[in-house]
gemmi code that builds the backbone of each chain (N, CA, C; Angstrom):
import gemmi

chains = {
    "A": [
        ("UNK", (114.963, 106.441, 83.552), (113.801, 106.956, 82.854), (114.221, 108.122, 81.917)),
        ("UNK", (113.737, 108.147, 80.712), (114.140, 109.187, 79.750), (113.267, 110.412, 79.956)),
        ("UNK", (113.899, 111.550, 80.274), (113.193, 112.813, 80.448), (113.907, 113.839, 79.576)),
        ("UNK", (113.169, 114.493, 78.690), (113.766, 115.527, 77.832), (113.481, 116.914, 78.441)),
        ("UNK", (114.566, 117.663, 78.595), (114.444, 118.976, 79.201), (114.491, 120.061, 78.137)),
        ("UNK", (113.633, 121.074, 78.278), (113.763, 122.253, 77.414), (113.483, 123.496, 78.230)),
        ("UNK", (114.256, 124.526, 77.957), (114.168, 125.757, 78.740), (113.405, 126.807, 77.914)),
        ("UNK", (112.439, 127.429, 78.576), (111.653, 128.469, 77.963), (111.637, 129.667, 78.912)),
        ("UNK", (112.694, 130.469, 78.814), (112.831, 131.621, 79.706), (112.971, 131.103, 81.149)),
        ("UNK", (111.992, 131.494, 81.963), (112.061, 131.098, 83.398), (111.495, 129.722, 83.675)),
        ("UNK", (110.999, 129.078, 82.632), (110.326, 127.779, 82.830), (111.124, 126.635, 82.232)),
        ("UNK", (111.235, 125.583, 82.989), (111.871, 124.346, 82.507), (110.750, 123.331, 82.266)),
        ("UNK", (110.661, 122.852, 81.015), (109.694, 121.804, 80.704), (110.421, 120.446, 80.731)),
        ("UNK", (109.921, 119.528, 81.534), (110.508, 118.185, 81.590), (109.493, 117.221, 80.983)),
        ("UNK", (109.814, 116.705, 79.798), (108.887, 115.778, 79.166), (109.323, 114.327, 79.368)),
        ("UNK", (108.451, 113.559, 79.965), (108.724, 112.152, 80.200), (108.557, 111.438, 78.878)),
        ("UNK", (109.596, 110.675, 78.432), (109.507, 109.975, 77.155), (108.916, 108.583, 77.298)),
        ("UNK", (109.017, 108.011, 78.515), (108.457, 106.689, 78.762), (106.961, 106.742, 78.785)),
        ("UNK", (106.312, 105.585, 78.565), (104.852, 105.567, 78.557), (104.261, 105.222, 79.898)),
        ("UNK", (105.145, 104.910, 80.862), (104.627, 104.526, 82.211), (105.549, 105.132, 83.299)),
        ("UNK", (104.900, 105.660, 84.343), (105.637, 105.933, 85.600), (105.011, 105.000, 86.620)),
        ("UNK", (105.653, 103.822, 86.749), (105.068, 102.782, 87.612), (106.110, 102.370, 88.655)),
        ("UNK", (105.800, 101.296, 89.363), (106.665, 100.854, 90.465), (108.086, 100.566, 89.944)),
        ("UNK", (108.201, 100.010, 88.717), (109.494, 99.668, 88.169), (110.316, 100.903, 87.777)),
        ("UNK", (109.681, 102.042, 87.562), (110.382, 103.200, 87.089), (110.356, 104.396, 88.030)),
        ("UNK", (109.672, 104.257, 89.172), (109.411, 105.388, 90.031), (110.679, 105.992, 90.652)),
        ("UNK", (111.623, 105.153, 91.047), (112.845, 105.661, 91.688), (113.693, 106.444, 90.680)),
        ("UNK", (113.828, 105.876, 89.510), (114.603, 106.516, 88.434), (113.950, 107.856, 88.053)),
        ("UNK", (112.631, 107.870, 87.950), (111.886, 109.100, 87.651), (112.196, 110.169, 88.711)),
        ("UNK", (112.103, 109.779, 89.980), (112.271, 110.734, 91.061), (113.717, 111.286, 91.040)),
        ("UNK", (114.711, 110.439, 90.834), (116.107, 110.868, 90.840), (116.355, 111.864, 89.709)),
        ("UNK", (115.799, 111.563, 88.516), (115.969, 112.472, 87.365), (115.346, 113.826, 87.647)),
        ("UNK", (114.188, 113.812, 88.248), (113.479, 115.072, 88.474), (114.094, 115.908, 89.596)),
        ("UNK", (114.548, 115.210, 90.646), (115.190, 115.947, 91.746), (116.503, 116.577, 91.264)),
        ("UNK", (117.186, 115.912, 90.329), (118.427, 116.431, 89.762), (118.232, 117.779, 89.091)),
        ("UNK", (116.996, 118.096, 88.680), (116.717, 119.372, 88.008), (116.884, 120.561, 88.967)),
        ("UNK", (117.014, 120.268, 90.260), (117.175, 121.368, 91.246), (118.492, 122.107, 91.009)),
        ("UNK", (119.417, 121.513, 90.258), (120.662, 122.242, 89.956), (120.465, 123.229, 88.831)),
        ("UNK", (119.308, 123.210, 88.147), (119.038, 124.171, 87.062), (118.572, 125.504, 87.642)),
        ("UNK", (118.839, 126.615, 86.888), (118.480, 127.917, 87.425), (116.988, 128.233, 87.412)),
        ("UNK", (116.207, 127.561, 86.590), (114.772, 127.885, 86.560), (114.066, 127.507, 87.854)),
        ("UNK", (113.047, 128.292, 88.211), (112.348, 128.041, 89.445), (110.980, 127.371, 89.248)),
        ("UNK", (110.611, 127.277, 87.979), (109.267, 126.696, 87.665), (109.514, 125.517, 86.724)),
        ("UNK", (109.048, 124.344, 87.167), (109.190, 123.140, 86.358), (107.799, 122.646, 85.932)),
        ("UNK", (107.630, 122.446, 84.625), (106.389, 121.883, 84.086), (106.705, 120.457, 83.645)),
        ("UNK", (106.008, 119.526, 84.318), (106.199, 118.109, 83.982), (105.200, 117.737, 82.878)),
        ("UNK", (105.736, 117.538, 81.664), (104.883, 117.261, 80.523), (104.651, 115.739, 80.437)),
        ("UNK", (103.423, 115.369, 80.669), (103.075, 113.916, 80.751), (102.331, 113.418, 79.513)),
        ("UNK", (102.482, 114.103, 78.396), (101.713, 113.720, 77.201), (102.031, 112.287, 76.748)),
        ("UNK", (103.206, 111.795, 76.986), (103.560, 110.432, 76.561), (103.230, 109.378, 77.595)),
        ("UNK", (102.827, 109.818, 78.790), (102.653, 108.873, 79.887), (101.198, 108.347, 79.909)),
        ("UNK", (101.050, 107.064, 79.584), (99.714, 106.459, 79.505), (99.292, 105.892, 80.838)),
        ("UNK", (100.300, 105.649, 81.737), (99.978, 104.922, 82.959), (100.780, 105.441, 84.133)),
        ("UNK", (100.066, 105.700, 85.238), (100.686, 106.129, 86.493), (100.073, 105.254, 87.572)),
        ("UNK", (100.905, 104.605, 88.419), (100.322, 103.858, 89.505), (100.655, 104.544, 90.823)),
        ("UNK", (100.328, 103.902, 91.955), (100.518, 104.564, 93.262), (101.986, 104.886, 93.538)),
        ("UNK", (102.874, 104.038, 93.047), (104.328, 104.292, 93.251), (104.750, 105.501, 92.442)),
        ("UNK", (104.253, 105.582, 91.190), (104.532, 106.737, 90.344), (104.006, 108.011, 90.934)),
        ("UNK", (102.758, 107.933, 91.449), (102.169, 109.099, 92.073), (102.968, 109.526, 93.292)),
        ("UNK", (103.378, 108.542, 94.099), (104.204, 108.863, 95.276), (105.478, 109.555, 94.875)),
        ("UNK", (106.030, 109.119, 93.765), (107.284, 109.748, 93.258), (107.046, 111.180, 92.841)),
        ("UNK", (105.926, 111.447, 92.153), (105.626, 112.831, 91.732), (105.463, 113.732, 92.962)),
        ("UNK", (104.773, 113.216, 93.963), (104.623, 113.991, 95.195), (105.976, 114.207, 95.874)),
        ("UNK", (106.793, 113.168, 95.882), (108.124, 113.265, 96.501), (108.967, 114.350, 95.837)),
        ("UNK", (108.848, 114.439, 94.494), (109.596, 115.461, 93.748), (109.131, 116.875, 94.201)),
        ("UNK", (107.826, 117.042, 94.301), (107.364, 118.329, 94.711), (107.832, 118.690, 96.115)),
        ("UNK", (107.837, 117.699, 96.983), (108.290, 117.942, 98.377), (109.793, 118.252, 98.382)),
        ("UNK", (110.564, 117.586, 97.525), (112.002, 117.852, 97.435), (112.266, 119.281, 96.979)),
        ("UNK", (111.433, 119.748, 96.037), (111.573, 121.104, 95.494), (111.297, 122.149, 96.619)),
        ("UNK", (110.413, 121.818, 97.518), (110.078, 122.689, 98.643), (109.748, 124.082, 98.180)),
        ("UNK", (110.374, 125.069, 98.811), (110.099, 126.474, 98.486), (110.986, 126.952, 97.324)),
        ("UNK", (111.929, 126.127, 96.926), (112.900, 126.541, 95.907), (112.356, 126.533, 94.485)),
        ("UNK", (111.553, 125.494, 94.193), (111.044, 125.335, 92.840), (109.604, 124.935, 92.902)),
        ("UNK", (108.814, 125.253, 91.861), (107.440, 124.734, 91.820), (107.349, 123.662, 90.765)),
        ("UNK", (106.486, 122.699, 91.014), (106.268, 121.627, 90.052), (104.803, 121.705, 89.572)),
        ("UNK", (104.639, 121.795, 88.271), (103.286, 121.814, 87.681), (103.168, 120.637, 86.732)),
        ("UNK", (101.939, 120.202, 86.471), (101.746, 119.033, 85.603), (101.009, 119.479, 84.326)),
        ("UNK", (101.340, 118.823, 83.237), (100.669, 119.176, 81.964), (100.363, 117.908, 81.156)),
        ("UNK", (99.273, 117.976, 80.412), (98.870, 116.948, 79.424), (98.628, 115.574, 80.056)),
        ("UNK", (97.584, 115.549, 80.906), (97.294, 114.279, 81.558), (96.450, 113.344, 80.674)),
        ("UNK", (96.914, 112.134, 80.492), (96.152, 111.093, 79.790), (95.106, 110.520, 80.759)),
        ("UNK", (94.110, 109.735, 80.230), (92.962, 109.348, 81.097), (93.329, 108.623, 82.406)),
        ("UNK", (94.272, 107.647, 82.354), (94.550, 106.918, 83.599), (95.271, 107.831, 84.595)),
        ("UNK", (96.184, 108.639, 84.077), (96.927, 109.562, 84.933), (95.907, 110.539, 85.618)),
        ("UNK", (94.986, 111.024, 84.829), (93.962, 111.944, 85.338), (93.115, 111.246, 86.408)),
        ("UNK", (92.751, 109.996, 86.122), (91.884, 109.235, 87.051), (92.589, 109.020, 88.385)),
        ("UNK", (93.861, 108.605, 88.347), (94.598, 108.358, 89.603), (94.746, 109.638, 90.429)),
        ("UNK", (95.016, 110.715, 89.737), (95.140, 112.031, 90.457), (93.820, 112.448, 91.055)),
        ("UNK", (92.746, 112.217, 90.262), (91.424, 112.691, 90.737), (90.968, 111.842, 91.932)),
        ("UNK", (91.086, 110.504, 91.801), (90.620, 109.621, 92.908), (91.365, 109.923, 94.210)),
        ("UNK", (92.671, 110.178, 94.114), (93.451, 110.402, 95.311), (93.376, 111.853, 95.794)),
        ("UNK", (92.648, 112.693, 95.019), (92.532, 114.157, 95.289), (93.825, 114.896, 95.105)),
        ("UNK", (94.803, 114.251, 94.513), (96.068, 114.952, 94.259), (95.927, 115.953, 93.122)),
        ("UNK", (94.783, 115.904, 92.400), (94.507, 116.896, 91.392), (94.324, 118.293, 91.958)),
        ("UNK", (94.050, 118.313, 93.286), (93.876, 119.607, 93.998), (95.208, 120.181, 94.466)),
        ("UNK", (96.206, 119.324, 94.513), (97.484, 119.693, 95.087), (98.391, 120.350, 93.984)),
        ("UNK", (98.252, 119.862, 92.783), (99.126, 120.359, 91.687), (98.377, 121.354, 90.806)),
        ("UNK", (99.148, 122.323, 90.278), (98.613, 123.112, 89.210), (98.681, 122.269, 87.934)),
        ("UNK", (97.549, 122.131, 87.228), (97.476, 121.248, 86.120), (97.133, 121.996, 84.840)),
        ("UNK", (97.876, 121.779, 83.772), (97.648, 122.471, 82.499), (97.237, 121.419, 81.457)),
        ("UNK", (96.441, 121.881, 80.473), (95.984, 120.930, 79.440), (97.151, 120.482, 78.570)),
        ("UNK", (98.143, 121.324, 78.418), (99.359, 120.968, 77.624), (100.522, 121.773, 78.106)),
        ("UNK", (101.720, 121.375, 77.666), (102.909, 122.155, 78.023), (102.861, 123.531, 77.434)),
        ("UNK", (102.289, 123.658, 76.219), (102.181, 124.975, 75.582), (101.261, 125.898, 76.396)),
        ("UNK", (100.169, 125.323, 76.894), (99.255, 126.106, 77.739), (99.985, 126.582, 78.998)),
        ("UNK", (100.805, 125.707, 79.570), (101.546, 126.049, 80.774), (102.508, 127.230, 80.493)),
        ("UNK", (103.103, 127.210, 79.323), (104.058, 128.303, 78.989), (103.366, 129.609, 78.838)),
        ("UNK", (102.125, 129.578, 78.385), (101.353, 130.812, 78.190), (100.736, 131.304, 79.476)),
        ("UNK", (100.696, 130.439, 80.505), (99.994, 130.771, 81.768), (100.873, 131.654, 82.648)),
    ],
    "B": [
        ("UNK", (89.228, 83.098, 79.597), (90.055, 82.818, 80.772), (91.494, 83.159, 80.454)),
        ("UNK", (92.188, 83.660, 81.441), (93.583, 84.049, 81.281), (94.350, 83.533, 82.509)),
        ("UNK", (95.332, 82.703, 82.284), (96.126, 82.138, 83.378), (97.616, 82.254, 83.060)),
        ("UNK", (98.353, 82.696, 84.047), (99.801, 82.743, 83.815), (100.505, 82.820, 85.191)),
        ("UNK", (101.691, 82.216, 85.269), (102.513, 82.328, 86.447), (103.762, 83.094, 86.100)),
        ("UNK", (104.086, 84.106, 86.877), (105.268, 84.913, 86.621), (106.207, 84.889, 87.829)),
        ("UNK", (107.451, 85.297, 87.579), (108.373, 85.532, 88.694), (107.988, 86.800, 89.381)),
        ("UNK", (108.322, 86.930, 90.688), (107.965, 88.117, 91.394), (108.954, 89.244, 91.089)),
        ("UNK", (108.700, 89.901, 89.957), (109.531, 91.075, 89.600), (108.661, 92.157, 89.001)),
        ("UNK", (109.004, 93.399, 89.260), (108.217, 94.504, 88.756), (108.153, 94.531, 87.257)),
        ("UNK", (109.246, 94.096, 86.604), (109.273, 94.085, 85.133), (108.332, 92.979, 84.598)),
        ("UNK", (108.325, 91.835, 85.281), (107.402, 90.778, 84.823), (105.931, 91.169, 85.044)),
        ("UNK", (105.695, 91.938, 86.144), (104.350, 92.432, 86.399), (103.909, 93.309, 85.212)),
        ("UNK", (104.805, 94.194, 84.781), (104.477, 95.060, 83.638), (104.031, 94.274, 82.430)),
        ("UNK", (104.770, 93.202, 82.128), (104.470, 92.396, 80.951), (103.114, 91.717, 81.134)),
        ("UNK", (102.870, 91.153, 82.326), (101.626, 90.465, 82.568), (100.435, 91.432, 82.466)),
        ("UNK", (100.577, 92.598, 83.076), (99.485, 93.569, 83.069), (99.188, 93.962, 81.609)),
        ("UNK", (100.222, 94.201, 80.821), (100.031, 94.585, 79.427), (99.247, 93.504, 78.659)),
        ("UNK", (99.603, 92.236, 78.941), (98.924, 91.162, 78.179), (97.490, 90.977, 78.664)),
        ("UNK", (97.230, 91.146, 79.944), (95.839, 91.032, 80.406), (94.987, 92.141, 79.805)),
        ("UNK", (95.560, 93.342, 79.738), (94.798, 94.459, 79.187), (94.524, 94.231, 77.691)),
        ("UNK", (95.491, 93.701, 76.984), (95.267, 93.363, 75.580), (94.126, 92.339, 75.415)),
        ("UNK", (94.202, 91.308, 76.259), (93.132, 90.278, 76.292), (91.785, 90.883, 76.585)),
        ("UNK", (91.746, 91.753, 77.591), (90.483, 92.353, 78.030), (89.938, 93.285, 76.959)),
        ("UNK", (90.749, 94.043, 76.351), (90.331, 94.998, 75.313), (89.802, 94.236, 74.114)),
        ("UNK", (90.468, 93.146, 73.739), (90.018, 92.393, 72.581), (88.619, 91.798, 72.842)),
        ("UNK", (88.373, 91.376, 74.095), (87.090, 90.681, 74.357), (85.966, 91.627, 74.779)),
        ("UNK", (86.271, 92.823, 75.243), (85.197, 93.650, 75.755), (85.083, 94.985, 75.037)),
        ("UNK", (86.199, 95.520, 74.515), (86.196, 96.874, 73.936), (85.643, 97.906, 74.916)),
        ("UNK", (85.852, 97.628, 76.222), (85.344, 98.496, 77.257), (86.514, 99.296, 77.828)),
        ("UNK", (86.662, 100.517, 77.362), (87.864, 101.330, 77.708), (87.921, 101.572, 79.218)),
        ("UNK", (86.755, 101.922, 79.816), (86.751, 102.221, 81.246), (87.191, 100.993, 82.072)),
        ("UNK", (86.652, 99.811, 81.692), (87.011, 98.603, 82.395), (88.520, 98.346, 82.249)),
        ("UNK", (89.038, 98.519, 81.070), (90.489, 98.323, 80.818), (91.331, 99.249, 81.692)),
        ("UNK", (90.866, 100.510, 81.807), (91.654, 101.478, 82.598), (91.640, 101.079, 84.053)),
        ("UNK", (90.449, 100.724, 84.550), (90.356, 100.281, 85.962), (91.214, 99.061, 86.186)),
        ("UNK", (91.095, 98.091, 85.237), (91.847, 96.821, 85.406), (93.355, 97.078, 85.440)),
        ("UNK", (93.824, 97.989, 84.605), (95.248, 98.228, 84.557), (95.780, 98.730, 85.909)),
        ("UNK", (95.022, 99.658, 86.498), (95.406, 100.193, 87.796), (95.354, 99.086, 88.847)),
        ("UNK", (94.229, 98.378, 88.905), (94.013, 97.365, 89.929), (95.068, 96.246, 89.831)),
        ("UNK", (95.328, 95.766, 88.617), (96.309, 94.707, 88.451), (97.691, 95.135, 88.864)),
        ("UNK", (98.087, 96.345, 88.450), (99.408, 96.825, 88.793), (99.565, 96.958, 90.310)),
        ("UNK", (98.548, 97.498, 90.963), (98.646, 97.695, 92.410), (98.707, 96.369, 93.150)),
        ("UNK", (97.826, 95.453, 92.738), (97.743, 94.169, 93.405), (99.049, 93.383, 93.258)),
        ("UNK", (99.566, 93.350, 92.029), (100.750, 92.514, 91.747), (102.033, 93.175, 92.272)),
        ("UNK", (102.146, 94.511, 92.126), (103.347, 95.169, 92.656), (103.443, 95.048, 94.164)),
        ("UNK", (102.250, 95.049, 94.791), (102.238, 94.907, 96.241), (102.827, 93.565, 96.658)),
        ("UNK", (102.501, 92.530, 95.891), (103.050, 91.208, 96.193), (104.580, 91.181, 95.997)),
        ("UNK", (105.024, 91.759, 94.866), (106.478, 91.804, 94.622), (107.225, 92.547, 95.745)),
        ("UNK", (106.647, 93.701, 96.140), (107.357, 94.584, 97.053), (107.213, 94.166, 98.496)),
        ("UNK", (106.042, 93.665, 98.872), (105.797, 93.382, 100.276), (105.758, 91.900, 100.626)),
        ("UNK", (104.963, 91.089, 99.901), (104.905, 89.687, 100.214), (106.289, 89.048, 100.046)),
        ("UNK", (106.957, 89.413, 98.903), (108.273, 88.869, 98.637), (109.437, 89.824, 98.975)),
        ("UNK", (109.097, 91.014, 99.424), (110.166, 91.974, 99.826), (111.188, 92.225, 98.695)),
        ("UNK", (110.685, 92.334, 97.480), (111.537, 92.595, 96.325), (112.542, 91.495, 95.967)),
        ("UNK", (112.477, 90.365, 96.715), (113.341, 89.234, 96.324), (112.672, 88.606, 95.096)),
        ("UNK", (113.422, 88.515, 93.989), (112.809, 88.082, 92.777), (112.827, 86.545, 92.601)),
        ("UNK", (112.710, 85.865, 93.765), (112.775, 84.415, 93.733), (111.402, 83.760, 93.809)),
        ("UNK", (110.416, 84.543, 94.209), (109.056, 83.990, 94.379), (108.320, 83.894, 93.056)),
        ("UNK", (107.143, 83.299, 93.112), (106.348, 83.283, 91.874), (104.940, 83.756, 92.254)),
        ("UNK", (104.266, 84.232, 91.237), (102.887, 84.760, 91.386), (102.026, 84.080, 90.351)),
        ("UNK", (100.985, 83.389, 90.824), (100.073, 82.716, 89.914), (98.834, 83.596, 89.721)),
        ("UNK", (98.588, 83.957, 88.455), (97.515, 84.889, 88.143), (96.469, 84.140, 87.348)),
        ("UNK", (95.227, 84.406, 87.698), (94.109, 83.718, 87.044), (92.961, 84.747, 86.906)),
        ("UNK", (92.429, 84.882, 85.711), (91.304, 85.786, 85.495), (90.255, 85.138, 84.668)),
        ("UNK", (88.973, 85.368, 85.035), (87.853, 84.853, 84.272), (86.984, 86.039, 83.842)),
        ("UNK", (86.742, 86.135, 82.565), (85.888, 87.203, 82.044), (84.497, 86.627, 81.870)),
        ("UNK", (83.511, 87.297, 82.471), (82.110, 86.869, 82.279), (81.287, 88.085, 81.943)),
        ("UNK", (79.995, 87.864, 81.785), (79.122, 89.040, 81.464), (79.136, 90.043, 82.615)),
        ("UNK", (79.410, 89.575, 83.837), (79.422, 90.489, 84.981), (80.706, 91.313, 85.062)),
        ("UNK", (81.758, 90.778, 84.546), (83.024, 91.501, 84.598), (84.231, 90.573, 84.674)),
        ("UNK", (85.289, 91.052, 85.232), (86.520, 90.293, 85.313), (86.763, 89.839, 86.750)),
        ("UNK", (86.827, 88.528, 86.950), (87.146, 87.980, 88.264), (88.602, 87.628, 88.298)),
        ("UNK", (89.324, 88.130, 89.300), (90.755, 87.970, 89.367), (91.149, 87.176, 90.617)),
        ("UNK", (91.989, 86.164, 90.495), (92.527, 85.465, 91.624), (94.037, 85.435, 91.508)),
        ("UNK", (94.729, 85.860, 92.576), (96.177, 85.895, 92.578), (96.683, 85.076, 93.737)),
        ("UNK", (97.667, 84.191, 93.500), (98.226, 83.395, 94.588), (99.770, 83.632, 94.658)),
        ("UNK", (100.251, 83.768, 95.882), (101.702, 83.830, 96.061), (102.080, 83.116, 97.337)),
        ("UNK", (103.349, 82.815, 97.514), (103.772, 82.128, 98.702), (104.724, 82.991, 99.523)),
        ("UNK", (104.528, 84.287, 99.421), (105.333, 85.229, 100.225), (104.809, 85.376, 101.629)),
        ("UNK", (105.272, 86.420, 102.279), (104.813, 86.687, 103.664), (103.308, 86.956, 103.654)),
        ("UNK", (102.628, 86.578, 104.758), (101.177, 86.887, 104.836), (100.969, 88.395, 105.020)),
        ("UNK", (99.780, 88.848, 104.705), (99.406, 90.217, 105.010), (99.505, 90.443, 106.502)),
        ("UNK", (99.923, 91.637, 106.925), (99.977, 91.885, 108.382), (98.590, 91.641, 109.017)),
        ("UNK", (98.568, 90.862, 110.077), (97.291, 90.557, 110.723), (96.414, 89.633, 109.893)),
        ("UNK", (96.986, 89.032, 108.877), (96.228, 88.096, 107.987), (94.980, 88.789, 107.436)),
        ("UNK", (95.029, 90.084, 107.242), (93.870, 90.738, 106.646), (94.296, 91.840, 105.698)),
        ("UNK", (93.411, 92.238, 104.804), (93.739, 93.319, 103.835), (93.900, 94.649, 104.539)),
        ("UNK", (94.893, 95.433, 104.147), (94.968, 96.805, 104.630), (93.686, 97.542, 104.246)),
        ("UNK", (93.289, 98.552, 105.043), (92.076, 99.273, 104.710), (92.365, 100.256, 103.566)),
        ("UNK", (91.323, 100.846, 103.077), (91.474, 101.684, 101.883), (91.212, 103.166, 102.152)),
        ("UNK", (91.730, 103.646, 103.260), (91.511, 105.048, 103.576), (92.320, 105.929, 102.650)),
        ("UNK", (91.715, 106.940, 102.112), (92.457, 107.877, 101.229), (93.426, 108.681, 102.048)),
        ("UNK", (94.703, 108.659, 101.652), (95.693, 109.509, 102.388), (95.293, 110.978, 102.295)),
        ("UNK", (95.465, 111.720, 103.374), (95.054, 113.112, 103.397), (95.808, 113.894, 102.343)),
        ("UNK", (95.076, 114.679, 101.566), (95.696, 115.461, 100.470), (95.673, 116.954, 100.750)),
        ("UNK", (95.413, 117.285, 102.007), (95.422, 118.722, 102.340), (96.617, 119.011, 103.252)),
        ("UNK", (96.704, 120.206, 103.701), (97.831, 120.585, 104.568), (99.009, 121.040, 103.706)),
        ("UNK", (100.106, 121.410, 104.388), (101.270, 121.924, 103.666), (101.928, 120.840, 102.799)),
        ("UNK", (102.584, 121.284, 101.759), (103.263, 120.369, 100.810), (104.173, 119.390, 101.557)),
        ("UNK", (104.880, 119.909, 102.566), (105.860, 119.082, 103.263), (105.259, 117.885, 103.982)),
        ("UNK", (103.913, 117.965, 104.221), (103.273, 116.868, 104.942), (102.441, 115.964, 103.999)),
        ("UNK", (102.533, 116.198, 102.692), (101.739, 115.379, 101.743), (102.241, 113.940, 101.794)),
        ("UNK", (101.310, 112.981, 101.618), (101.700, 111.583, 101.635), (102.431, 111.180, 100.341)),
        ("UNK", (103.427, 110.304, 100.510), (104.126, 109.781, 99.312), (103.727, 108.296, 99.101)),
        ("UNK", (102.949, 107.780, 99.984), (102.542, 106.395, 99.864), (101.157, 106.182, 100.406)),
        ("UNK", (100.720, 104.943, 100.427), (99.378, 104.660, 100.952), (98.301, 104.817, 99.939)),
        ("UNK", (98.671, 105.145, 98.669), (97.647, 105.319, 97.636), (97.183, 103.979, 97.060)),
        ("UNK", (98.056, 102.995, 97.157), (97.781, 101.731, 96.467), (96.505, 101.054, 96.985)),
        ("UNK", (96.438, 100.860, 98.250), (95.233, 100.144, 98.793), (93.987, 101.007, 98.685)),
        ("UNK", (94.164, 102.347, 98.747), (92.995, 103.182, 98.534), (92.487, 102.984, 97.071)),
        ("UNK", (93.399, 102.990, 96.126), (92.969, 102.792, 94.720), (92.327, 101.425, 94.540)),
        ("UNK", (92.859, 100.412, 95.163), (92.308, 99.041, 95.030), (90.894, 98.998, 95.602)),
        ("UNK", (90.718, 99.517, 96.795), (89.387, 99.494, 97.399), (88.429, 100.376, 96.614)),
        ("UNK", (88.927, 101.436, 95.959), (88.035, 102.321, 95.202), (87.599, 101.697, 93.873)),
        ("UNK", (88.488, 100.973, 93.243), (88.260, 100.558, 91.862), (87.841, 99.079, 91.720)),
        ("UNK", (88.134, 98.256, 92.750), (87.786, 96.841, 92.647), (86.561, 96.555, 93.507)),
        ("UNK", (85.828, 95.582, 93.131), (84.649, 95.105, 93.930), (85.043, 93.796, 94.570)),
        ("UNK", (84.408, 93.578, 95.717), (84.545, 92.241, 96.371), (85.997, 91.821, 96.596)),
        ("UNK", (86.775, 92.775, 97.074), (88.193, 92.519, 97.321), (88.308, 91.664, 98.598)),
        ("UNK", (88.980, 90.503, 98.451), (89.075, 89.563, 99.574), (90.463, 88.941, 99.647)),
        ("UNK", (90.838, 88.544, 100.827), (92.168, 87.921, 101.036), (92.048, 86.773, 102.015)),
        ("UNK", (92.768, 85.673, 101.708), (92.803, 84.526, 102.616), (94.228, 83.998, 102.644)),
        ("UNK", (94.632, 83.562, 103.810), (95.896, 82.831, 103.928), (95.522, 81.361, 103.970)),
        ("UNK", (95.951, 80.590, 102.941), (95.648, 79.182, 102.899), (96.972, 78.390, 103.005)),
        ("UNK", (97.172, 77.753, 104.130), (98.474, 77.148, 104.462), (99.590, 78.179, 104.245)),
        ("UNK", (100.474, 77.939, 103.275), (101.577, 78.876, 103.057), (101.324, 79.804, 101.894)),
        ("UNK", (100.054, 79.904, 101.481), (99.761, 80.641, 100.287), (98.836, 81.810, 100.575)),
        ("UNK", (99.170, 82.987, 100.008), (98.286, 84.151, 100.014), (97.357, 84.046, 98.811)),
        ("UNK", (96.051, 84.139, 99.048), (95.096, 84.151, 97.958), (94.332, 85.479, 98.003)),
        ("UNK", (94.454, 86.241, 96.961), (93.758, 87.532, 96.906), (92.792, 87.450, 95.705)),
        ("UNK", (91.577, 87.881, 95.982), (90.517, 87.802, 94.958), (89.881, 89.174, 94.797)),
        ("UNK", (89.545, 89.534, 93.602), (88.680, 90.739, 93.423), (87.927, 90.618, 92.150)),
        ("UNK", (86.937, 91.451, 92.035), (86.045, 91.491, 90.853), (86.094, 92.900, 90.299)),
        ("UNK", (86.066, 92.992, 88.984), (85.926, 94.294, 88.334), (84.599, 94.260, 87.589)),
        ("UNK", (83.577, 94.830, 88.192), (82.232, 94.797, 87.571), (82.242, 95.584, 86.291)),
        ("UNK", (81.662, 95.001, 85.286), (81.602, 95.642, 83.973), (80.724, 96.879, 84.016)),
        ("UNK", (79.741, 96.864, 84.907), (78.761, 97.952, 84.955), (79.124, 99.070, 85.944)),
        ("UNK", (80.236, 98.903, 86.645), (80.640, 99.880, 87.646), (80.849, 101.229, 86.976)),
        ("UNK", (80.247, 102.294, 87.508), (80.514, 103.609, 86.906), (81.976, 103.964, 87.001)),
        ("UNK", (82.388, 104.861, 86.098), (83.813, 105.159, 86.024), (84.274, 106.027, 87.160)),
        ("UNK", (83.364, 106.734, 87.803), (83.800, 107.696, 88.838), (83.219, 107.394, 90.183)),
        ("UNK", (83.727, 106.366, 90.882), (83.166, 105.987, 92.167), (83.563, 106.950, 93.301)),
        ("UNK", (82.934, 108.114, 93.297), (83.322, 109.108, 94.320), (82.133, 109.523, 95.142)),
    ],
}
model = gemmi.Model(1)
for chain_id, residues in chains.items():
    chain = gemmi.Chain(chain_id)
    for i, (resn, *xyz) in enumerate(residues, 1):
        res = gemmi.Residue()
        res.name, res.seqid = resn, gemmi.SeqId(i, " ")
        for name, pos in zip(("N", "CA", "C"), xyz):
            atom = gemmi.Atom()
            atom.name, atom.element = name, gemmi.Element(name[0])
            atom.pos, atom.b_iso = gemmi.Position(*pos), 0.0
            res.add_atom(atom)
        chain.add_residue(res)
    model.add_chain(chain)
structure = gemmi.Structure()
structure.add_model(model)
structure.setup_entities()
């Protein structure tokens, strides 16, 4: 899965370039995101502006990344498209993550 | 009507789901229905690839959908393993509270299916799994 990283001081923004985080891409997504633990930043903003679709496997992978980060890093979400927002809301995972309207908003927060 | 048989692979599921959504959008212009359908189809079909066929890409999945004024009726047939206990898993929402370390990483799929689809049914007919569901056109977008 293509993920573009950019560093903004203490914050690492990880922008998913693919349009889907689904069962076919969940493992690759998780591996890429967990690999960010070698970076010095402690706050990761996952920019989902390009992601039109998230299924239960993709959601499980996002949760798994947060669990892998544990106390060392925080994972926040930004720019949720309608289906992504719907899946998070229905599963109540929208209460678990800090969610920003965009990556820029996250940087200002 | 939309009918297609695919190989049991996650990539083929992607292609099928995309084509069904294009078909549905063209005929209904109902964004909410399309969004629900995309989630339901992906969950239903990926479950067959991963569990009924155990990720062996040798099986096939027969997909059939009928669009009516009531909504989209979906029938899916596969010849993989039967559902445990020959019945559908329940749709309990995995607990989203408690410490991060105890958050669920799975179990969302059947919850989403039960939340978003109507009349979800399953039958084992000889060596075939038959799963049926309906996506009502009038269903509100936020069934909570």
